[in-house]
C-alpha positions in Angstrom: 0.1 0.1 0.8 1.0 3.7 -0.8 2.6 4.8 2.5 0.8 8.1 2.4 -2.6 6.2 2.7 -0.6 4.0 6.1 0.0 7.2 7.3 -3.7 8.9 6.3 -4.8 4.9 7.7 -2.8 5.4 11.3 -4.3 9.0 11.6 -7.9 8.5 11.0 -7.7 5.3 13.6 -6.4 8.0 16.3 -9.0 10.7 15.8 -11.0 7.7 16.3 -9.3 6.8 19.7 -9.5 10.4 20.8 -13.5 10.3 20.0 -13.5 7.0 21.9 -11.8 9.0 25.1 -13.7 11.9 24.9 -16.8 9.2 25.0 -15.8 7.0 27.6 -13.8 9.8 30.1 -16.4 12.6 29.6 -19.7 11.1 28.2 -19.0 13.6 24.7 -19.5 16.8 27.6 -16.0 18.3 26.4 -14.2 21.6 28.1 -12.1 23.2 25.3 -11.9 23.7 21.5 -9.9 20.4 21.0 -11.9 18.3 22.9 -15.5 19.9 21.3 -13.5 19.3 18.1 -13.1 15.5 18.9 -16.4 14.9 20.4 -18.2 17.0 17.0 -16.2 15.3 14.3 -13.2 12.8 15.7 -16.0 10.0 13.9 -15.1 11.2 10.8 -12.1 9.0 10.9 -14.2 6.2 10.0 -15.1 7.4 6.9 -11.8 8.0 5.9 -11.2 4.4 6.5 -14.3 3.4 3.8 -12.9 5.8 0.7 -9.4 3.9 1.6 -11.1 0.7 1.9 -13.2 1.0 -0.9 -9.7 2.0 -2.9 -7.6 -1.0 -1.6 -9.7 -3.7 -2.2 -10.4 -2.1 -5.5 -6.6 -1.8 -6.4 -5.6 -5.1 -4.9 -8.6 -7.2 -6.9 -7.6 -5.6 -10.5 -6.2 -7.8 -13.0 -7.1 -11.0 -10.8 -9.0 -13.3 -11.6 -10.6 -15.8 -8.8 -13.8 -17.6 -7.1 -16.0 -15.4 -5.4 -15.4 -17.8 -2.2 -11.8 -17.4 -2.6 -12.2 -13.7 -1.8 -14.3 -13.8 1.2 -12.2 -16.1 2.4 -9.2 -14.3 1.8 -11.0 -11.1 3.7 -12.4 -13.5 6.3 -8.8 -15.0 6.8 -7.6 -11.2 7.1 -10.3 -9.2 9.3 -12.2 -12.4 11.3 -9.4 -13.4 13.9 -8.4 -10.3 15.6 -12.4 -9.3 15.3 -13.5 -12.3 17.6 -10.9 -12.1 20.1 -11.1 -8.5 20.8 -15.1 -9.5 20.7 -14.6 -12.4 23.2 -12.3 -9.6 25.7 -14.9 -7.3 25.4 -17.7 -9.9 26.4 -15.7 -11.3 29.4 -15.2 -7.4 30.5 -19.0 -6.4 30.4 -19.4 -9.9 32.1 -16.8 -9.1 34.5 -17.4 -5.4 36.1 -20.6 -4.6 33.4 -22.2 -3.0 36.3 -19.7 -0.5 36.5 -19.9 0.3 33.3 -22.9 2.9 31.3 -24.8 0.9 29.3 -22.8 -1.8 28.4 -24.4 -5.3 28.4 -23.9 -8.6 26.9 -26.3 -11.5 26.5 -25.7 -14.5 24.4 -27.7 -14.2 21.2 -26.6 -11.1 20.3 -22.9 -11.7 21.1 -23.3 -14.7 18.6 -25.0 -11.8 15.9 -21.9 -10.0 16.8 -19.4 -12.8 16.1 -21.0 -13.4 12.7 -21.3 -9.4 11.6 -25.1 -9.2 11.4 -26.5 -5.9 13.1 -28.8 -6.4 16.1 -30.0 -4.4 18.5 -27.6 -4.3 21.6 -29.0 -5.4 24.9 -27.6 -1.8 26.4 -30.5 0.0 24.4 -28.5 2.5 22.5 -28.8 0.8 18.8 -27.9 -1.4 15.9 -23.9 -2.1 17.6 -22.5 -5.1 18.4 -20.8 -6.5 21.9 -17.4 -4.7 20.9 -19.2 -1.4 19.6 -16.7 -0.4 17.3 -17.7 -3.4 15.3 -20.7 -1.8 13.4 -18.2 -0.2 10.7 -17.2 -3.6 10.3 -20.7 -5.1 9.4 -20.7 -2.3 6.9 -16.9 -3.8 5.6 -18.3 -7.3 5.4 -21.4 -6.5 3.8 -19.4 -4.5 1.4 -16.6 -7.6 0.6 -20.2 -10.0 0.2 -21.5 -7.4 -2.3 -17.9 -6.5 -4.2 -17.3 -10.4 -4.5 -19.9 -10.0 -7.5 -17.5 -8.5 -9.4 -15.8 -11.4 -10.1 -18.1 -13.2 -12.1 -18.4 -10.4 -14.8 -15.2 -8.9 -16.9 -13.3 -6.6 -15.4 -14.3 -3.5 -17.1 -17.8 -4.0 -15.6 -16.8 -4.4 -12.5 -16.7 -0.9 -10.8 -20.6 -0.5 -12.0 -21.8 -4.0 -10.8 -20.6 -3.3 -7.3 -22.4 0.2 -7.5 -25.6 -1.4 -8.8 -25.5 -4.4 -5.8 -24.5 -1.5 -3.1 -27.7 0.4 -4.7 -30.4 -2.1 -4.7 -29.2 -2.9 -1.1 -29.3 0.4 0.7 -32.1 2.0 -1.4 -34.3 -0.8 -2.4 -34.4 -3.8 0.0 -33.2 -2.5 3.3 -36.1 0.5 3.0 -38.1 -2.0 2.6 -37.8 -4.2 5.3 -36.1 -7.4 3.7 -32.7 -6.7 5.4 -32.0 -4.6 8.3 -32.0 -0.9 8.4 -29.1 -0.9 9.2 -27.9 -1.2 5.9 -30.2 1.7 4.7 -27.5 4.1 5.4 -25.7 6.5 3.0 -22.2 6.1 4.8 -21.7 2.9 2.5 -21.4 4.7 -0.5 -18.0 6.2 0.8 -16.6 2.7 -0.2 -17.6 3.6 -3.8 -15.6 6.8 -3.5 -12.8 4.9 -2.6 -13.0 2.4 -5.7 -13.6 5.9 -8.1 -10.0 6.8 -6.9 -8.6 3.8 -7.8 -10.0 4.1 -11.0 -8.8 7.1 -11.7 -5.4 6.2 -9.7 -5.2 2.9 -12.2 -5.0 5.5 -15.2 -3.0 7.6 -14.6 -5.3 10.5 -13.4 -3.9 11.2 -10.1 -0.9 13.6 -10.3 1.7 14.4 -8.2 1.9 17.7 -6.5 2.3 19.5 -3.1 0.9 23.0 -2.8 -2.8 21.9 -4.9 -2.6 18.7 -2.6 -2.2 20.6 0.5 -4.5 23.1 0.1 -7.1 20.7 -1.3 -6.5 18.5 2.8 -7.3 22.0 4.3 -10.1 22.8 2.3 -11.7 19.6 3.1 -10.9 19.6 6.9 -12.4 23.4 6.9 -15.7 21.5 5.0 -15.5 18.8 7.8 -15.4 21.1 10.8 -18.1 23.4 9.4 -20.6 20.6 8.2 -22.4 17.9 11.1 -22.9 14.1 9.7 -26.8 15.0 9.2 -26.1 14.1 5.2 -22.9 11.9 5.8 -21.9 11.1 2.6 -22.0 14.7 1.6 -20.7 16.3 4.2 -18.3 13.9 5.6 -17.9 11.6 3.0 -16.8 13.4 0.2 -14.2 16.0 1.8 -12.7 12.0 3.4 -12.5 11.2 -0.7 -10.9 15.0 -1.3 -7.8 13.7 2.0 -7.5 10.5 0.4 -7.1 11.9 -3.1 -4.5 14.1 -1.7 -2.7 11.9 0.2 -1.9 10.1 -2.7 -0.4 13.2 -5.1 1.6 13.3 -1.7 3.3 10.5 -1.9 6.8 11.0 -3.3 6.9 13.2 0.6 6.1 9.7 2.1 7.9 7.4 -0.1 9.8 5.0 2.0 9.2 6.5 5.6 9.4 2.7 7.9 7.2 4.3 10.7 4.2 5.4 8.7 4.3 2.2 7.7 4.1 0.4 10.8 2.1 2.9 12.2 -0.3 2.3 9.6 0.1 -1.7 9.9 -0.8 -1.2 13.4 -4.3 0.7 12.7 -6.4 -2.0 12.4 -5.6 -3.4 15.8 -5.3 0.2 17.1 -9.2 0.7 16.4 -10.2 -3.1 18.0 -8.0 -2.6 21.4 -8.3 1.2 21.8 -12.1 0.8 23.5 -10.9 -2.1 26.0 -7.5 0.1 27.0 -9.8 3.3 27.4 -12.5 1.2 29.5 -9.8 0.2 31.6 -8.2 3.6 32.2 -11.4 5.1 32.7 -11.7 2.4 35.8 -8.3 3.7 37.3 -9.3 7.3 36.6 -12.7 6.3 38.5 -11.2 4.3 41.3 -8.3 6.3 42.1 -9.3 10.3 41.3 -6.5 10.4 38.7 -6.9 13.0 35.9 -8.2 11.5 32.7 -5.7 13.3 30.7 -2.7 11.8 32.8 -4.9 7.9 32.2 -4.7 9.2 28.9 -0.8 9.6 28.2 -0.6 6.6 29.9 -2.9 4.6 27.3 -2.0 6.1 24.0 1.2 4.1 24.3 -0.5 1.1 25.7 -2.8 1.0 23.0 0.6 1.1 20.1 2.3 -1.4 22.0 -1.0 -4.0 22.2 -1.4 -2.9 18.8 1.7 -3.7 17.7 2.0 -7.4 19.3 -1.6 -7.5 17.8 -0.2 -6.9 14.4 2.8 -9.3 14.7 1.3 -11.9 16.3 -2.4 -12.3 14.8 -2.2 -10.1 11.7 0.7 -11.2 9.9 2.1 -14.5 11.6 -1.8 -16.1 12.3 -2.7 -14.6 8.6 0.0 -16.1 7.3 -0.3 -19.4 8.4 -4.0 -19.3 7.8 -3.8 -18.3 4.1 -1.1 -21.0 3.4 -3.2 -23.8 5.0 -6.1 -22.4 2.7 -3.7 -22.4 -0.4 -2.3 -26.3 0.4 -6.2 -27.0 -0.4 -7.3 -25.0 -3.3 -6.7 -26.0 -6.5 -5.9 -22.1 -7.7 -4.2 -20.5 -4.5 -3.9 -16.7 -5.4 -1.3 -14.2 -3.9 -2.3 -11.5 -2.0 -0.5 -8.8 0.2 -1.6 -8.6 3.6 -3.6 -4.8 3.4 
């Protein structure tokens, strides 16, 4: 993956961390402009993730021909192990200390649906969130992968149109008429298409390199995000996020070869999954010992980073390679796929 996108993935993940810090420690009540920014706009990290996801999946499958089932298996091997582990740890935390965690409840049916990426009402009563709350975005990711698998049934030149048509059919027709969960009737899913569009333009050499114009584009996009709320998430946050992704690609020469940014980007998925667990642990410490939330957060940040790096090395890399090697050995036409 481009180092510029790795850096952006890392930034998006840590913006979400700050957003949830404000939620868990302050119940989204900010006392200053920086805190208010993370309260109101910190969730935009998810929109950036979705755009990047659409871009990466499109680019990584171009010029490849594989069975749809194999594509889904590769994605499951990449996503599921870490998610299941941290969902289990979250479930155990709720069982052990759930009475002290606001609105956190777990029951077996909902827990199993969470593991299967099926949206259902959280028993805490606050919406269609899985046991590991941040997993709501993975419900959209897995849904996108399922629809994207259809592209391997058609010629490559039609693939982007097939995905767009499938997303539109499910989100605008099927979900809105109650056949699928209303969870999918959300225009945030079209942010994957913005990523595909960027990938399509990048493949054709339409994304030039530069410095000042991309920086101005990023600045304008941030101003738009700052001044627009999430009432129309696709337009207000999704489109500016797509422009930020596009600008970062144009800035690739200034990022190329930076190993630190690559590692930070590699760890971003684990950062996203782990940080809520660490922050809740920090919240307990803050409440019991009457320590400043900001002091606790200063310890949470390196702990999240260390745990995420360990998770990336052992689960996302080593376990992934073993599972993929096992799958390759049992399939007639194994396909190579980089870790993304």
